C-alpha positions as CSV (number, residue, x, y, z in Angstrom):
1,X,-0.1,-0.1,0.3
2,X,1.3,3.7,-0.8
3,X,-0.2,6.7,1.1
4,X,-2.2,7.7,-1.3
5,X,-4.7,5.0,-0.2
6,X,-4.6,5.5,3.4
7,X,-7.9,5.5,4.9
8,X,-9.4,7.3,8.2
9,X,-10.2,3.5,9.5
10,X,-6.9,1.9,9.8
11,X,-5.2,4.2,12.2
12,X,-8.4,2.3,14.4
13,X,-5.0,0.8,16.5
14,X,-3.8,4.1,17.3
15,X,-4.3,5.5,20.8
16,X,-7.0,8.0,21.0
17,X,-5.1,11.5,20.5
18,X,-3.0,10.0,18.0
19,X,-5.7,8.9,16.0
20,X,-7.9,12.0,16.2
21,X,-4.4,13.6,14.9
22,X,-4.0,10.9,12.2
23,X,-7.3,11.7,11.2
24,X,-7.3,14.9,11.3
25,X,-4.6,15.3,8.9
26,X,-5.6,12.6,6.6
27,X,-5.1,14.4,3.5
28,X,-1.5,15.7,3.8
29,X,-1.1,12.5,5.4
30,X,-1.6,11.0,1.6
31,X,0.5,13.4,0.4
32,X,3.8,12.2,1.9
33,X,6.4,9.7,-0.1
34,X,6.0,6.2,1.6
35,X,10.6,6.6,2.1
36,X,9.1,10.1,4.7
37,X,5.7,9.1,5.5
38,X,6.1,6.0,8.5
39,X,9.1,8.1,10.0
40,X,6.9,11.0,10.9
41,X,3.9,7.9,12.4
42,X,6.9,6.5,14.4
43,X,6.3,10.1,16.2
44,X,2.8,10.0,16.1
45,X,1.5,6.6,17.2
46,X,3.6,7.3,20.3
47,X,1.8,10.8,20.7
48,X,-0.7,10.2,23.7
49,X,2.8,9.2,25.6
50,X,4.8,11.6,24.6
51,X,6.2,14.9,26.9
52,X,4.3,18.4,25.6
53,X,7.7,19.7,23.9
54,X,7.0,16.6,21.5
55,X,3.9,16.8,21.2
56,X,4.3,20.6,20.0
57,X,6.7,19.7,17.6
58,X,4.6,17.0,15.6
59,X,1.4,19.6,16.2
60,X,3.6,22.4,14.5
61,X,5.1,19.7,11.6
62,X,1.5,18.8,11.1
63,X,0.0,22.6,11.3
64,X,3.8,24.0,8.7
65,X,2.4,20.6,5.9
66,X,-0.9,21.4,7.0
67,X,-0.5,25.4,5.0
68,X,0.7,24.4,2.3
69,X,-0.4,23.8,-0.8
70,X,-0.1,20.3,-2.7
71,X,2.3,21.5,-5.0
72,X,4.3,23.0,-1.7
73,X,4.0,20.0,0.2
74,X,5.6,18.4,-3.4
75,X,8.6,20.9,-2.9
76,X,9.3,20.3,-0.1
77,X,9.9,16.2,0.1
78,X,10.3,15.4,-3.4
79,X,13.8,14.0,-3.0
80,X,12.0,11.6,-0.3
81,X,10.1,10.8,-3.5
82,X,13.2,10.4,-5.7
83,X,14.6,7.5,-3.0
84,X,13.3,3.9,-4.4
85,X,12.0,1.6,-2.0
86,X,11.6,-2.1,-2.6
87,X,8.1,-4.2,-3.4
88,X,8.6,-5.9,-0.1
89,X,9.0,-2.9,1.6
90,X,5.3,-1.3,0.1
91,X,4.0,-4.4,1.6
92,X,4.6,-3.9,4.8
93,X,1.6,-3.0,7.4
94,X,3.5,0.4,7.8
95,X,0.9,1.9,9.1
96,X,0.6,0.2,13.0
97,X,4.0,-0.7,12.8
98,X,5.7,2.1,11.6
99,X,9.2,1.6,14.2
100,X,10.0,-2.0,12.9
101,X,9.3,-0.2,9.1
102,X,11.7,2.1,9.6
103,X,14.5,-0.1,11.0
104,X,14.1,-2.2,7.8
105,X,14.3,0.8,5.3
106,X,17.4,2.3,7.3
107,X,19.1,-1.5,6.0
108,X,17.1,-1.9,2.8
109,X,18.8,2.6,2.1
110,X,22.1,1.1,3.1
111,X,22.2,-1.9,0.9
112,X,21.3,0.4,-2.6
113,X,23.6,3.0,-1.9
114,X,20.3,6.2,-0.9
115,X,21.1,6.3,2.7
116,X,23.4,9.6,1.9
117,X,20.9,11.0,0.1
118,X,18.2,9.8,2.1
119,X,19.9,11.7,5.2
120,X,20.7,14.4,2.9
121,X,17.1,14.8,2.7
122,X,15.8,14.3,5.9
123,X,17.9,17.5,7.4
124,X,16.9,20.0,4.5
125,X,13.6,18.5,5.5
126,X,13.5,19.5,8.6
127,X,15.2,22.2,7.9
128,X,11.9,23.9,6.7
129,X,10.2,22.8,9.4
130,X,12.2,24.3,12.1
131,X,11.9,27.5,9.9
132,X,7.9,26.9,9.4
133,X,7.9,27.4,13.4
134,X,8.1,29.8,14.8
135,X,9.3,29.6,19.0
136,X,8.0,30.6,21.4
137,X,9.9,32.7,24.6
138,X,10.8,30.4,27.3
139,X,9.6,31.7,31.0
140,X,12.9,31.3,33.2
141,X,16.0,31.1,31.2
142,X,17.8,27.1,30.9
143,X,19.5,26.0,34.0
144,X,21.3,22.7,34.0
145,X,23.2,21.5,36.8
146,X,25.8,18.2,37.4
147,X,26.9,16.9,40.3
148,X,30.2,14.7,39.8
149,X,32.6,12.4,42.2
150,X,29.7,11.0,44.9
151,X,32.5,9.3,47.1
152,X,35.8,10.4,45.8
153,X,37.8,11.1,49.2
154,X,40.3,13.0,47.2
155,X,41.1,13.9,43.8
156,X,44.8,15.1,42.0
157,X,43.5,15.5,38.3
158,X,42.2,18.6,37.0
159,X,38.4,18.2,36.9
160,X,36.4,20.2,34.0
161,X,38.8,20.9,31.7
162,X,36.2,20.6,28.6
163,X,33.8,23.4,30.1
164,X,37.2,26.0,31.5
165,X,36.9,27.3,28.5
166,X,33.3,28.4,28.5
167,X,33.0,29.4,32.1
168,X,34.5,30.5,35.4
169,X,35.9,27.8,37.8
170,X,36.2,28.4,41.8
171,X,38.3,26.6,43.3
172,X,37.3,28.0,47.2
173,X,33.8,26.7,47.5
174,X,32.1,26.2,50.6
175,X,31.1,22.8,49.8
176,X,28.7,22.3,53.5
177,X,25.3,22.0,52.8
178,X,25.6,21.7,48.4
179,X,23.9,20.0,47.6
180,X,20.9,20.9,49.4
181,X,20.9,24.0,48.7
182,X,21.0,22.5,44.7
183,X,17.3,20.8,45.6
184,X,15.8,23.5,47.3
185,X,16.7,25.7,44.3
186,X,15.1,23.5,41.8
187,X,11.9,23.0,43.8
188,X,12.1,26.3,44.2
189,X,12.0,26.9,40.0
190,X,10.1,24.3,39.5
191,X,7.2,25.9,42.0
192,X,8.3,30.0,40.5
193,X,7.5,28.2,36.6
194,X,5.1,25.6,36.5
195,X,5.6,24.0,33.8
196,X,4.4,19.9,32.4
197,X,7.3,17.9,33.2
198,X,10.3,21.3,33.1
199,X,12.5,20.4,36.3
200,X,13.6,17.1,36.5
201,X,15.9,15.9,38.6
202,X,18.6,12.6,37.8
203,X,20.3,10.8,40.0
204,X,22.4,7.8,38.8
205,X,22.2,6.2,42.5
206,X,19.9,7.1,45.4
207,X,17.8,10.1,45.5
208,X,18.9,11.9,48.0
209,X,15.1,13.0,49.0
210,X,11.8,12.6,47.6
211,X,10.8,16.0,45.2
212,X,7.1,15.8,44.5
213,X,7.4,19.2,42.2
214,X,10.4,17.5,39.8
215,X,10.3,15.0,37.8
216,X,12.2,12.3,39.4
217,X,14.7,9.5,37.5
218,X,16.4,7.3,40.0
219,X,18.7,4.4,38.9
220,X,18.1,2.9,42.3
221,X,14.5,3.1,42.5
222,X,14.2,1.6,39.1
223,X,16.4,-1.7,40.1
224,X,13.7,-4.1,39.7
225,X,13.2,-3.0,36.3
226,X,16.4,-3.4,35.5
227,X,16.6,-7.0,36.9
228,X,13.5,-7.9,35.4
229,X,15.0,-6.6,31.9
230,X,18.3,-8.4,32.6
231,X,16.3,-11.7,33.4
232,X,14.5,-11.1,29.4
233,X,17.6,-9.8,27.5
234,X,19.6,-13.1,29.0
235,X,16.4,-15.4,28.1
236,X,16.3,-13.8,24.6
237,X,20.1,-14.2,24.2
238,X,19.9,-18.1,24.7
239,X,17.3,-18.3,22.1
240,X,18.3,-20.3,18.6
241,X,19.2,-17.7,15.8
242,X,18.9,-14.3,18.6
243,X,21.1,-11.5,17.0
244,X,21.9,-8.2,17.5
245,X,19.0,-6.5,15.8
246,X,17.1,-9.6,16.3
247,X,17.8,-8.3,20.2
248,X,17.2,-4.8,19.6
249,X,13.8,-5.5,17.5
250,X,12.9,-7.7,20.9
251,X,14.4,-4.6,23.3
252,X,11.6,-2.3,21.5
253,X,8.9,-3.7,21.3
254,X,9.2,-3.8,25.5
255,X,5.9,-1.8,27.5
256,X,5.8,-0.7,31.0
257,X,4.3,-3.9,31.8
258,X,6.8,-6.3,30.5
259,X,8.4,-4.9,33.3
260,X,6.4,-4.9,36.1
261,X,5.6,-1.7,36.4
262,X,2.5,-0.6,37.4
263,X,-0.6,0.1,35.7
264,X,-1.5,3.0,37.5
265,X,2.2,5.4,37.7
266,X,3.0,7.8,34.8
267,X,2.7,6.7,31.6
268,X,4.5,9.2,29.9
269,X,7.6,9.2,32.1
270,X,7.0,5.3,32.6
271,X,8.0,4.7,28.5
272,X,10.5,7.1,29.1
273,X,12.8,4.9,31.7
274,X,12.1,1.9,30.3
275,X,13.5,3.4,26.9
276,X,16.2,4.4,29.1
277,X,17.3,1.0,29.8
278,X,15.6,-0.9,26.1
279,X,17.7,1.6,23.6
280,X,20.5,2.8,26.1
281,X,23.7,1.1,25.3
282,X,25.2,-0.1,29.2
283,X,22.1,2.4,31.0
284,X,21.1,-1.7,32.3
285,X,24.9,-2.0,34.1
286,X,26.8,1.3,34.7
287,X,25.2,3.7,36.5
288,X,26.9,6.9,35.1
289,X,26.3,5.4,31.9
290,X,22.1,5.5,32.9
291,X,22.7,9.6,34.3
292,X,24.5,10.5,31.6
293,X,21.3,9.1,29.0
294,X,19.0,10.0,30.9
295,X,20.1,13.6,30.8
296,X,20.9,13.4,26.7
297,X,17.1,11.8,26.6
298,X,15.3,14.4,29.0
299,X,16.7,16.9,28.0
300,X,16.1,16.0,23.6
301,X,12.5,15.0,24.7
302,X,11.2,17.2,27.4
303,X,13.4,19.9,27.3
304,X,13.4,21.1,30.0
305,X,14.1,24.6,32.2
306,X,15.7,22.9,34.7
307,X,17.8,19.5,34.6
308,X,19.7,18.3,38.4
309,X,21.4,15.4,37.7
310,X,23.8,13.8,40.3
311,X,25.8,11.2,39.3
312,X,26.6,8.1,41.4
313,X,29.7,5.5,41.9
314,X,28.8,2.6,39.4
315,X,30.5,-0.7,39.9
316,X,33.8,-1.6,38.2
317,X,34.2,-3.7,34.8
318,X,33.7,-6.9,35.1
319,X,33.2,-9.1,32.1
320,X,30.4,-9.0,29.6
321,X,28.7,-12.0,31.0
322,X,29.0,-11.4,35.0
323,X,27.6,-8.0,34.0
324,X,24.5,-9.4,32.1
325,X,23.6,-11.9,34.8
326,X,23.0,-9.4,37.3
327,X,24.1,-11.9,40.0
328,X,26.9,-10.2,42.4
329,X,24.3,-8.3,44.7
330,X,27.3,-6.1,46.0
331,X,29.4,-5.4,42.8
332,X,33.0,-3.6,43.7
333,X,32.3,0.5,42.8
334,X,35.1,2.2,41.2
335,X,35.1,6.1,42.6
336,X,37.8,7.3,40.4
337,X,36.6,5.6,37.4
338,X,33.3,6.9,38.3
339,X,34.8,10.2,38.5
340,X,36.6,10.5,35.1
341,X,32.5,9.3,33.2
342,X,31.0,11.7,35.4
343,X,33.7,14.7,34.8
344,X,33.1,14.3,30.8
345,X,29.1,13.5,31.0
346,X,28.9,17.0,32.4
347,X,30.7,18.1,29.0
348,X,28.2,16.4,26.7
349,X,25.2,17.9,29.7
350,X,26.2,21.0,28.2
351,X,26.7,20.7,25.1
352,X,23.2,18.5,24.5
353,X,21.8,21.7,26.5
354,X,23.0,24.4,24.0
355,X,21.6,22.5,21.4
356,X,17.9,24.2,22.9
357,X,15.9,27.3,22.2
358,X,17.6,29.9,24.5
359,X,21.3,28.4,24.4
360,X,22.7,31.8,24.4
361,X,21.2,32.7,27.5
362,X,21.3,29.5,29.6
363,X,23.3,29.0,32.4
364,X,25.0,26.1,33.8
365,X,26.8,24.6,36.8
366,X,28.7,22.0,37.9
367,X,30.0,21.0,41.2
368,X,32.5,18.2,42.9
369,X,30.5,17.1,45.4
370,X,31.5,17.6,48.9
371,X,34.6,19.6,47.8
372,X,35.8,23.3,46.6
373,X,35.6,22.4,43.4
374,X,32.8,24.2,41.0
375,X,32.3,25.7,37.5
376,X,29.7,28.1,36.4
377,X,29.0,28.9,32.9
378,X,26.7,32.3,32.2
379,X,26.0,35.2,30.2
380,X,27.0,37.2,33.2
381,X,29.9,35.7,34.3
382,X,33.8,35.5,32.3
383,X,35.2,32.1,30.3
384,X,38.3,30.9,30.8
385,X,39.3,32.3,34.2
386,X,40.0,30.9,38.1
387,X,38.2,32.5,40.9
388,X,39.8,32.5,44.6
389,X,36.8,34.5,45.9
390,X,34.9,31.5,48.6
391,X,31.2,31.5,47.5
392,X,29.2,28.3,48.7
393,X,26.7,26.7,46.0
394,X,23.6,29.0,47.0
395,X,26.0,32.1,45.9
396,X,27.1,30.0,42.5
397,X,23.4,29.8,41.5
398,X,23.0,33.8,42.4
399,X,25.7,33.9,39.8
400,X,24.2,31.4,37.1
401,X,20.8,33.4,37.9
402,X,22.4,37.1,37.3
C-alpha cells in the first residue's frame, strides 16, 4: 500500500489522541512519500505518551504541512520521492508498525547506497519544518546542574577541563549543605515556573530525598525494572538464532507492564524510563551511563527548563556475561573511574543543553560533590578564568541566574 491509499479507519489501532490527530491530517499524510511517512507515523503513534515539548513539535510539523498547497508540499518532500523502495517494504504494515518499517528501510537504503541521499533529504526537510515553526519565548533561562564525584575522598586530576574555556572556575567553594541547597533551588524554580515535565532531578544512585515538585528519575529506584530487563535479555540471548539486530527489535517492543511497572503510574514517564534501558547502551549495568543517557534524552525529548543530575559510583568493569547476569549482590564500585565518567558526562550535558532554544542565555553549573571545586557558565560571567572567591552553592546559583 502507498500513502495515497490511506483511509481514516486504518488508524483505528492508534491511541485516542494520536488517532484523532492522524485523521484530522489525513489529507496531508496522503501526500507524503512512503520513504518519509512512516518516520512521521513512528512519532505520531506514540503521541499520547510523549512529553508536551514533543507533542508541540509534531503539532507544528503537521500544521506547517497543512498550511502548504499540494505543489508546495511536493517541493518540500521531492527528494524523498526520488528514493526508491522495494516492493517488500511497500507490502509491510507501515501504518500500524512504522518503527519496524523504518528499521528495515534503513537497512535497505544502506544496502542500495541511498543512505546519504536520504540523510540529506531528511536534514533539508527538518530545516524547512524548523524554519516554518515559530519558537515560543521561555519563561526563564534554562539551568543545567551536574553533581559529580560522589564518594571520592580526594582527586589530583584537574576537573572540568573541557568546560573551563566556556565559564568561570571556582576553587574555594564551601561544600557544606551543597546538595540540599541545589535541590532546594531547583524545587523553588519548579514552583515559580510550573511547567509540565519542565524541571527534572536525575540521580544515578539513591535519590537524596523525595522531590514531588520535580520529575524524578532514579537508578536505584528502578532496580526491579532493571533486574527484570536483564533476565529478559538473558532469556532472549539464549534463544537459537538470536542476534544483535533481533535483540534490539525485541527490546524496542517492551512496555512498562512487561517489566513489572505499575499500570497506575505516570504512563509518559514510565515509557521514558523503559526506553532508557532498552535503547541505551550500558544503561542497564552502569549507573554513570544511565545518568548520562537519562540527561541526554530528557533534554532532547522533554526540553526542561531545569535539569539537575547527580552521578553516583558505578560498578567496576567485569566480563560482560557477569554484568548481564546481575548475580553479584555487592558489586565493587569504581570511584575514580566514575568521577572520570561523570566529568565527561557533565560536558555532554552542557553541549546537549546548548542545542535547545534559548541556548545563548542558558546557565550551567557543575560541582565536585563534597569538595571546593565548581564551574559556572552564564552570560554574565567571564570565560576561561579562575576565581578564588569563597562562596557557597547558593552564591554560585545566584551568579548563574544573573
